[in-house]
mmCIF file as gemmi writes it, N, C-alpha and C atoms, coordinates in Angstrom:
data_model
loop_
_atom_site.group_PDB
_atom_site.id
_atom_site.type_symbol
_atom_site.label_atom_id
_atom_site.label_alt_id
_atom_site.label_comp_id
_atom_site.label_asym_id
_atom_site.label_entity_id
_atom_site.label_seq_id
_atom_site.pdbx_PDB_ins_code
_atom_site.Cartn_x
_atom_site.Cartn_y
_atom_site.Cartn_z
_atom_site.occupancy
_atom_site.B_iso_or_equiv
_atom_site.pdbx_formal_charge
_atom_site.auth_seq_id
_atom_site.auth_asym_id
_atom_site.pdbx_PDB_model_num
ATOM 1 N N . MET Axp A 1 ? 10.673 -17.694 -73.96 1 0 ? 1 A 1
ATOM 2 C CA . MET Axp A 1 ? 9.83 -18.093 -73.182 1 0 ? 1 A 1
ATOM 3 C C . MET Axp A 1 ? 8.718 -18.287 -72.177 1 0 ? 1 A 1
ATOM 4 N N . LYS Axp A 2 ? 8.36 -18.59 -71.95 1 0 ? 2 A 1
ATOM 5 C CA . LYS Axp A 2 ? 6.993 -19.281 -72.157 1 0 ? 2 A 1
ATOM 6 C C . LYS Axp A 2 ? 6.629 -18.323 -70.778 1 0 ? 2 A 1
ATOM 7 N N . GLN Axp A 3 ? 5.075 -18.285 -70.539 1 0 ? 3 A 1
ATOM 8 C CA . GLN Axp A 3 ? 4.807 -17.536 -68.821 1 0 ? 3 A 1
ATOM 9 C C . GLN Axp A 3 ? 5.055 -18.784 -68.051 1 0 ? 3 A 1
ATOM 10 N N . GLU Axp A 4 ? 4.823 -19.621 -67.71 1 0 ? 4 A 1
ATOM 11 C CA . GLU Axp A 4 ? 4.987 -20.655 -67.099 1 0 ? 4 A 1
ATOM 12 C C . GLU Axp A 4 ? 6.692 -21.154 -66.614 1 0 ? 4 A 1
ATOM 13 N N . THR Axp A 5 ? 7.474 -21.18 -67.719 1 0 ? 5 A 1
ATOM 14 C CA . THR Axp A 5 ? 8.516 -21.794 -67.749 1 0 ? 5 A 1
ATOM 15 C C . THR Axp A 5 ? 9.484 -19.935 -66.463 1 0 ? 5 A 1
ATOM 16 N N . LEU Axp A 6 ? 8.641 -18.994 -67.233 1 0 ? 6 A 1
ATOM 17 C CA . LEU Axp A 6 ? 9.46 -17.834 -65.86 1 0 ? 6 A 1
ATOM 18 C C . LEU Axp A 6 ? 9.355 -17.45 -64.864 1 0 ? 6 A 1
ATOM 19 N N . LYS Axp A 7 ? 7.736 -18.157 -64.973 1 0 ? 7 A 1
ATOM 20 C CA . LYS Axp A 7 ? 7.188 -17.976 -63.313 1 0 ? 7 A 1
ATOM 21 C C . LYS Axp A 7 ? 7.847 -18.996 -62.479 1 0 ? 7 A 1
ATOM 22 N N . GLU Axp A 8 ? 8.59 -20.079 -63.009 1 0 ? 8 A 1
ATOM 23 C CA . GLU Axp A 8 ? 9.297 -21.062 -62.296 1 0 ? 8 A 1
ATOM 24 C C . GLU Axp A 8 ? 10.105 -20.908 -61.963 1 0 ? 8 A 1
ATOM 25 N N . ILE Axp A 9 ? 10.8 -20.175 -62.989 1 0 ? 9 A 1
ATOM 26 C CA . ILE Axp A 9 ? 12.472 -19.984 -63.001 1 0 ? 9 A 1
ATOM 27 C C . ILE Axp A 9 ? 12.387 -19.085 -61.67 1 0 ? 9 A 1
ATOM 28 N N . GLY Axp A 10 ? 12.218 -18.29 -61.505 1 0 ? 10 A 1
ATOM 29 C CA . GLY Axp A 10 ? 11.857 -17.063 -60.337 1 0 ? 10 A 1
ATOM 30 C C . GLY Axp A 10 ? 11.23 -17.696 -59.36 1 0 ? 10 A 1
ATOM 31 N N . LYS Axp A 11 ? 10.504 -18.342 -59.269 1 0 ? 11 A 1
ATOM 32 C CA . LYS Axp A 11 ? 10.288 -19.845 -57.707 1 0 ? 11 A 1
ATOM 33 C C . LYS Axp A 11 ? 11.794 -20.578 -57.805 1 0 ? 11 A 1
ATOM 34 N N . GLY Axp A 12 ? 11.922 -21.053 -58.35 1 0 ? 12 A 1
ATOM 35 C CA . GLY Axp A 12 ? 12.919 -21.379 -58.277 1 0 ? 12 A 1
ATOM 36 C C . GLY Axp A 12 ? 14.511 -20.617 -57.874 1 0 ? 12 A 1
ATOM 37 N N . LEU Axp A 13 ? 14.74 -19.011 -58.365 1 0 ? 13 A 1
ATOM 38 C CA . LEU Axp A 13 ? 15.627 -18.024 -57.163 1 0 ? 13 A 1
ATOM 39 C C . LEU Axp A 13 ? 15.335 -18.193 -56.545 1 0 ? 13 A 1
ATOM 40 N N . ILE Axp A 14 ? 14.34 -17.689 -55.831 1 0 ? 14 A 1
ATOM 41 C CA . ILE Axp A 14 ? 13.316 -17.259 -54.681 1 0 ? 14 A 1
ATOM 42 C C . ILE Axp A 14 ? 13.988 -18.882 -53.389 1 0 ? 14 A 1
ATOM 43 N N . ASN Axp A 15 ? 13.856 -20.079 -54.379 1 0 ? 15 A 1
ATOM 44 C CA . ASN Axp A 15 ? 13.896 -21.274 -53.094 1 0 ? 15 A 1
ATOM 45 C C . ASN Axp A 15 ? 15.136 -21.451 -53.392 1 0 ? 15 A 1
ATOM 46 N N . PHE Axp A 16 ? 16.502 -21.125 -54.131 1 0 ? 16 A 1
ATOM 47 C CA . PHE Axp A 16 ? 17.397 -21.045 -54.146 1 0 ? 16 A 1
ATOM 48 C C . PHE Axp A 16 ? 18.234 -19.922 -52.813 1 0 ? 16 A 1
ATOM 49 N N . ALA Axp A 17 ? 17.511 -18.483 -52.464 1 0 ? 17 A 1
ATOM 50 C CA . ALA Axp A 17 ? 17.404 -18.038 -52.065 1 0 ? 17 A 1
ATOM 51 C C . ALA Axp A 17 ? 17.783 -18.409 -50.656 1 0 ? 17 A 1
ATOM 52 N N . ASN Axp A 18 ? 16.54 -19.244 -50.431 1 0 ? 18 A 1
ATOM 53 C CA . ASN Axp A 18 ? 15.991 -19.741 -49.226 1 0 ? 18 A 1
ATOM 54 C C . ASN Axp A 18 ? 16.735 -20.531 -48.869 1 0 ? 18 A 1
ATOM 55 N N . ILE Axp A 19 ? 17.252 -21.459 -49.408 1 0 ? 19 A 1
ATOM 56 C CA . ILE Axp A 19 ? 18.734 -22.57 -49.287 1 0 ? 19 A 1
ATOM 57 C C . ILE Axp A 19 ? 19.647 -21.931 -48.757 1 0 ? 19 A 1
ATOM 58 N N . VAL Axp A 20 ? 20.488 -20.791 -49.537 1 0 ? 20 A 1
ATOM 59 C CA . VAL Axp A 20 ? 21.748 -20.011 -49.036 1 0 ? 20 A 1
ATOM 60 C C . VAL Axp A 20 ? 21.632 -19.769 -47.741 1 0 ? 20 A 1
ATOM 61 N N . GLY Axp A 21 ? 20.547 -18.619 -47.646 1 0 ? 21 A 1
ATOM 62 C CA . GLY Axp A 21 ? 20.516 -18.01 -46.69 1 0 ? 21 A 1
ATOM 63 C C . GLY Axp A 21 ? 20.021 -18.855 -44.407 1 0 ? 21 A 1
ATOM 64 N N . GLY Axp A 22 ? 19.569 -19.917 -45.116 1 0 ? 22 A 1
ATOM 65 C CA . GLY Axp A 22 ? 19.303 -20.883 -44.046 1 0 ? 22 A 1
ATOM 66 C C . GLY Axp A 22 ? 20.301 -22.222 -43.858 1 0 ? 22 A 1
ATOM 67 N N . LEU Axp A 23 ? 21.34 -21.865 -45.192 1 0 ? 23 A 1
ATOM 68 C CA . LEU Axp A 23 ? 22.597 -22.35 -44.473 1 0 ? 23 A 1
ATOM 69 C C . LEU Axp A 23 ? 23.386 -21.693 -43.731 1 0 ? 23 A 1
ATOM 70 N N . SER Axp A 24 ? 23.499 -20.871 -44.733 1 0 ? 24 A 1
ATOM 71 C CA . SER Axp A 24 ? 24.646 -19.469 -43.907 1 0 ? 24 A 1
ATOM 72 C C . SER Axp A 24 ? 24.254 -20.042 -42.589 1 0 ? 24 A 1
ATOM 73 N N . ILE Axp A 25 ? 23.469 -19.34 -42.185 1 0 ? 25 A 1
ATOM 74 C CA . ILE Axp A 25 ? 22.731 -19.409 -40.8 1 0 ? 25 A 1
ATOM 75 C C . ILE Axp A 25 ? 23.409 -20.767 -39.635 1 0 ? 25 A 1
ATOM 76 N N . ILE Axp A 26 ? 23.232 -21.901 -40.863 1 0 ? 26 A 1
ATOM 77 C CA . ILE Axp A 26 ? 23.489 -23.145 -40.195 1 0 ? 26 A 1
ATOM 78 C C . ILE Axp A 26 ? 25.51 -23.306 -39.717 1 0 ? 26 A 1
ATOM 79 N N . ASN Axp A 27 ? 25.955 -23.237 -40.988 1 0 ? 27 A 1
ATOM 80 C CA . ASN Axp A 27 ? 27.16 -22.774 -41.26 1 0 ? 27 A 1
ATOM 81 C C . ASN Axp A 27 ? 28.142 -21.807 -40.161 1 0 ? 27 A 1
ATOM 82 N N . GLY Axp A 28 ? 27.018 -20.645 -39.802 1 0 ? 28 A 1
ATOM 83 C CA . GLY Axp A 28 ? 27.5 -19.685 -38.337 1 0 ? 28 A 1
ATOM 84 C C . GLY Axp A 28 ? 27.414 -20.746 -37.477 1 0 ? 28 A 1
ATOM 85 N N . PHE Axp A 29 ? 26.774 -21.366 -36.896 1 0 ? 29 A 1
ATOM 86 C CA . PHE Axp A 29 ? 26.596 -21.827 -35.429 1 0 ? 29 A 1
ATOM 87 C C . PHE Axp A 29 ? 27.83 -22.951 -35.587 1 0 ? 29 A 1
ATOM 88 N N . PHE Axp A 30 ? 27.721 -23.874 -37.063 1 0 ? 30 A 1
ATOM 89 C CA . PHE Axp A 30 ? 28.55 -25.325 -36.674 1 0 ? 30 A 1
ATOM 90 C C . PHE Axp A 30 ? 29.719 -25.289 -37.46 1 0 ? 30 A 1
ATOM 91 N N . GLY Axp A 31 ? 29.912 -24.323 -38.1 1 0 ? 31 A 1
ATOM 92 C CA . GLY Axp A 31 ? 30.64 -24.341 -39.185 1 0 ? 31 A 1
ATOM 93 C C . GLY Axp A 31 ? 32.511 -24.302 -38.42 1 0 ? 31 A 1
ATOM 94 N N . GLN Axp A 32 ? 33.412 -24.463 -39.208 1 0 ? 32 A 1
ATOM 95 C CA . GLN Axp A 32 ? 34.613 -24.095 -38.404 1 0 ? 32 A 1
ATOM 96 C C . GLN Axp A 32 ? 34.552 -22.336 -39.015 1 0 ? 32 A 1
ATOM 97 N N . SER Axp A 33 ? 35.545 -21.931 -38.186 1 0 ? 33 A 1
ATOM 98 C CA . SER Axp A 33 ? 36.147 -21.102 -38.334 1 0 ? 33 A 1
ATOM 99 C C . SER Axp A 33 ? 37.116 -20.494 -39.125 1 0 ? 33 A 1
ATOM 100 N N . HIS Axp A 34 ? 37.235 -19.343 -40.695 1 0 ? 34 A 1
ATOM 101 C CA . HIS Axp A 34 ? 38.313 -19.147 -41.712 1 0 ? 34 A 1
ATOM 102 C C . HIS Axp A 34 ? 39.08 -17.762 -40.961 1 0 ? 34 A 1
ATOM 103 N N . ASN Axp A 35 ? 39.389 -17.89 -42.155 1 0 ? 35 A 1
ATOM 104 C CA . ASN Axp A 35 ? 40.427 -16.441 -41.991 1 0 ? 35 A 1
ATOM 105 C C . ASN Axp A 35 ? 39.574 -15.407 -42.586 1 0 ? 35 A 1
ATOM 106 N N . ILE Axp A 36 ? 38.092 -15.243 -42.926 1 0 ? 36 A 1
ATOM 107 C CA . ILE Axp A 36 ? 37.658 -14.526 -43.636 1 0 ? 36 A 1
ATOM 108 C C . ILE Axp A 36 ? 37.07 -13.746 -42.671 1 0 ? 36 A 1
ATOM 109 N N . PRO Axp A 37 ? 36.735 -12.36 -42.539 1 0 ? 37 A 1
ATOM 110 C CA . PRO Axp A 37 ? 36.285 -11.945 -41.48 1 0 ? 37 A 1
ATOM 111 C C . PRO Axp A 37 ? 34.254 -12.241 -41.434 1 0 ? 37 A 1
ATOM 112 N N . GLN Axp A 38 ? 33.809 -12.816 -40.335 1 0 ? 38 A 1
ATOM 113 C CA . GLN Axp A 38 ? 32.101 -12.724 -40.389 1 0 ? 38 A 1
ATOM 114 C C . GLN Axp A 38 ? 31.419 -11.776 -40.874 1 0 ? 38 A 1
ATOM 115 N N . GLY Axp A 39 ? 31.593 -10.061 -40.809 1 0 ? 39 A 1
ATOM 116 C CA . GLY Axp A 39 ? 30.94 -9.709 -41.182 1 0 ? 39 A 1
ATOM 117 C C . GLY Axp A 39 ? 30.751 -9.477 -42.792 1 0 ? 39 A 1
ATOM 118 N N . LEU Axp A 40 ? 32.087 -9.756 -43.158 1 0 ? 40 A 1
ATOM 119 C CA . LEU Axp A 40 ? 32.364 -9.715 -44.858 1 0 ? 40 A 1
ATOM 120 C C . LEU Axp A 40 ? 31.352 -10.634 -45.046 1 0 ? 40 A 1
ATOM 121 N N . ILE Axp A 41 ? 31.877 -11.679 -44.527 1 0 ? 41 A 1
ATOM 122 C CA . ILE Axp A 41 ? 31.164 -12.96 -45.114 1 0 ? 41 A 1
ATOM 123 C C . ILE Axp A 41 ? 28.984 -12.886 -45.128 1 0 ? 41 A 1
ATOM 124 N N . THR Axp A 42 ? 28.753 -11.809 -43.905 1 0 ? 42 A 1
ATOM 125 C CA . THR Axp A 42 ? 27.299 -12.02 -43.979 1 0 ? 42 A 1
ATOM 126 C C . THR Axp A 42 ? 26.877 -11.178 -44.476 1 0 ? 42 A 1
ATOM 127 N N . GLY Axp A 43 ? 27.74 -10.175 -45.229 1 0 ? 43 A 1
ATOM 128 C CA . GLY Axp A 43 ? 27.356 -8.817 -45.626 1 0 ? 43 A 1
ATOM 129 C C . GLY Axp A 43 ? 27.645 -9.671 -47.058 1 0 ? 43 A 1
ATOM 130 N N . ILE Axp A 44 ? 28.066 -10.639 -48.49 1 0 ? 44 A 1
ATOM 131 C CA . ILE Axp A 44 ? 28.037 -10.989 -49.015 1 0 ? 44 A 1
ATOM 132 C C . ILE Axp A 44 ? 27.108 -12.21 -49.34 1 0 ? 44 A 1
ATOM 133 N N . VAL Axp A 45 ? 26.382 -12.424 -47.913 1 0 ? 45 A 1
ATOM 134 C CA . VAL Axp A 45 ? 25.096 -13.598 -47.938 1 0 ? 45 A 1
ATOM 135 C C . VAL Axp A 45 ? 23.958 -13.014 -48.16 1 0 ? 45 A 1
ATOM 136 N N . ILE Axp A 46 ? 23.737 -11.862 -47.6 1 0 ? 46 A 1
ATOM 137 C CA . ILE Axp A 46 ? 22.787 -10.636 -47.176 1 0 ? 46 A 1
ATOM 138 C C . ILE Axp A 46 ? 22.911 -10.324 -48.59 1 0 ? 46 A 1
ATOM 139 N N . TYR Axp A 47 ? 23.442 -9.597 -49.483 1 0 ? 47 A 1
ATOM 140 C CA . TYR Axp A 47 ? 23.756 -8.94 -50.744 1 0 ? 47 A 1
ATOM 141 C C . TYR Axp A 47 ? 23.629 -10.053 -52.156 1 0 ? 47 A 1
ATOM 142 N N . PHE Axp A 48 ? 24.033 -11.584 -51.639 1 0 ? 48 A 1
ATOM 143 C CA . PHE Axp A 48 ? 23.247 -12.41 -52.745 1 0 ? 48 A 1
ATOM 144 C C . PHE Axp A 48 ? 21.525 -13.079 -52.401 1 0 ? 48 A 1
ATOM 145 N N . VAL Axp A 49 ? 21.723 -13.103 -51.146 1 0 ? 49 A 1
ATOM 146 C CA . VAL Axp A 49 ? 20.025 -13.705 -51.032 1 0 ? 49 A 1
ATOM 147 C C . VAL Axp A 49 ? 19.108 -12.441 -51.789 1 0 ? 49 A 1
ATOM 148 N N . PHE Axp A 50 ? 19.683 -11.638 -51.576 1 0 ? 50 A 1
ATOM 149 C CA . PHE Axp A 50 ? 18.296 -10.259 -51.815 1 0 ? 50 A 1
ATOM 150 C C . PHE Axp A 50 ? 18.554 -10.112 -53.354 1 0 ? 50 A 1
ATOM 151 N N . VAL Axp A 51 ? 19.831 -10.344 -54.06 1 0 ? 51 A 1
ATOM 152 C CA . VAL Axp A 51 ? 19.753 -10.281 -55.582 1 0 ? 51 A 1
ATOM 153 C C . VAL Axp A 51 ? 18.895 -11.033 -56.241 1 0 ? 51 A 1
ATOM 154 N N . LEU Axp A 52 ? 19.075 -12.721 -56.008 1 0 ? 52 A 1
ATOM 155 C CA . LEU Axp A 52 ? 18.051 -14.058 -56.089 1 0 ? 52 A 1
ATOM 156 C C . LEU Axp A 52 ? 16.276 -13.039 -55.825 1 0 ? 52 A 1
ATOM 157 N N . TYR Axp A 53 ? 16.408 -12.96 -54.466 1 0 ? 53 A 1
ATOM 158 C CA . TYR Axp A 53 ? 15.085 -12.645 -54.791 1 0 ? 53 A 1
ATOM 159 C C . TYR Axp A 53 ? 14.146 -11.447 -55.624 1 0 ? 53 A 1
ATOM 160 N N . ILE Axp A 54 ? 15.069 -10.468 -55.811 1 0 ? 54 A 1
ATOM 161 C CA . ILE Axp A 54 ? 14.872 -9.345 -56.728 1 0 ? 54 A 1
ATOM 162 C C . ILE Axp A 54 ? 14.584 -10.146 -58.259 1 0 ? 54 A 1
ATOM 163 N N . ALA Axp A 55 ? 15.819 -10.49 -58.44 1 0 ? 55 A 1
ATOM 164 C CA . ALA Axp A 55 ? 15.767 -11.394 -59.66 1 0 ? 55 A 1
ATOM 165 C C . ALA Axp A 55 ? 14.17 -12.019 -59.457 1 0 ? 55 A 1
ATOM 166 N N . GLY Axp A 56 ? 14.561 -13.202 -58.65 1 0 ? 56 A 1
ATOM 167 C CA . GLY Axp A 56 ? 13.063 -13.944 -58.814 1 0 ? 56 A 1
ATOM 168 C C . GLY Axp A 56 ? 11.582 -12.761 -58.825 1 0 ? 56 A 1
ATOM 169 N N . ALA Axp A 57 ? 11.185 -11.976 -58.223 1 0 ? 57 A 1
ATOM 170 C CA . ALA Axp A 57 ? 10.511 -11.329 -58.497 1 0 ? 57 A 1
ATOM 171 C C . ALA Axp A 57 ? 10.096 -10.858 -59.83 1 0 ? 57 A 1
ATOM 172 N N . VAL Axp A 58 ? 11.276 -10.541 -60.692 1 0 ? 58 A 1
ATOM 173 C CA . VAL Axp A 58 ? 10.834 -9.56 -61.55 1 0 ? 58 A 1
ATOM 174 C C . VAL Axp A 58 ? 10.871 -10.298 -62.362 1 0 ? 58 A 1
ATOM 175 N N . LEU Axp A 59 ? 11.5 -12.403 -62.555 1 0 ? 59 A 1
ATOM 176 C CA . LEU Axp A 59 ? 10.872 -12.952 -63.743 1 0 ? 59 A 1
ATOM 177 C C . LEU Axp A 59 ? 9.176 -13.313 -63.5 1 0 ? 59 A 1
ATOM 178 N N . ILE Axp A 60 ? 9.117 -13.832 -62.07 1 0 ? 60 A 1
ATOM 179 C CA . ILE Axp A 60 ? 7.703 -14.388 -61.67 1 0 ? 60 A 1
ATOM 180 C C . ILE Axp A 60 ? 6.742 -12.719 -62.097 1 0 ? 60 A 1
ATOM 181 N N . ASN Axp A 61 ? 7.496 -11.693 -62.024 1 0 ? 61 A 1
ATOM 182 C CA . ASN Axp A 61 ? 6.174 -10.66 -62.48 1 0 ? 61 A 1
ATOM 183 C C . ASN Axp A 61 ? 5.901 -10.038 -64.274 1 0 ? 61 A 1
ATOM 184 N N . LYS Axp A 62 ? 7.082 -10.586 -64.421 1 0 ? 62 A 1
ATOM 185 C CA . LYS Axp A 62 ? 7.843 -11.203 -66.301 1 0 ? 62 A 1
ATOM 186 C C . LYS Axp A 62 ? 7.065 -12.022 -66.638 1 0 ? 62 A 1
ATOM 187 N N . GLY Axp A 63 ? 6.629 -13.249 -66.248 1 0 ? 63 A 1
ATOM 188 C CA . GLY Axp A 63 ? 5.869 -13.789 -66.773 1 0 ? 63 A 1
ATOM 189 C C . GLY Axp A 63 ? 4.439 -14.13 -66.52 1 0 ? 63 A 1
ATOM 190 N N . ALA Axp A 64 ? 3.567 -13.375 -65.588 1 0 ? 64 A 1
ATOM 191 C CA . ALA Axp A 64 ? 2.62 -13.168 -65.632 1 0 ? 64 A 1
ATOM 192 C C . ALA Axp A 64 ? 1.777 -12.132 -66.176 1 0 ? 64 A 1
ATOM 193 N N . ASP Axp A 65 ? 2.698 -11.018 -67.136 1 0 ? 65 A 1
ATOM 194 C CA . ASP Axp A 65 ? 2.295 -10.382 -67.723 1 0 ? 65 A 1
ATOM 195 C C . ASP Axp A 65 ? 2.303 -10.824 -69.12 1 0 ? 65 A 1
ATOM 196 N N . LYS Axp A 66 ? 3.059 -11.033 -69.508 1 0 ? 66 A 1
ATOM 197 C CA . LYS Axp A 66 ? 2.595 -11.708 -71.097 1 0 ? 66 A 1
ATOM 198 C C . LYS Axp A 66 ? 1.123 -13.106 -71.294 1 0 ? 66 A 1
């Protein structure tokens, strides 16, 4: 892939992580409660956001190096 493509995909992953994090906070305040424990949901969201941020940063750096 080209440099700019990798950079834009990395930016998109970081933006997607922001959206997931924001929507999970909003859902925590206004959403319905489910049978899954709140701590498990929080852990999954934190892990997902962390992985997306790392993947986005790696792709941005890979696009900048070429």
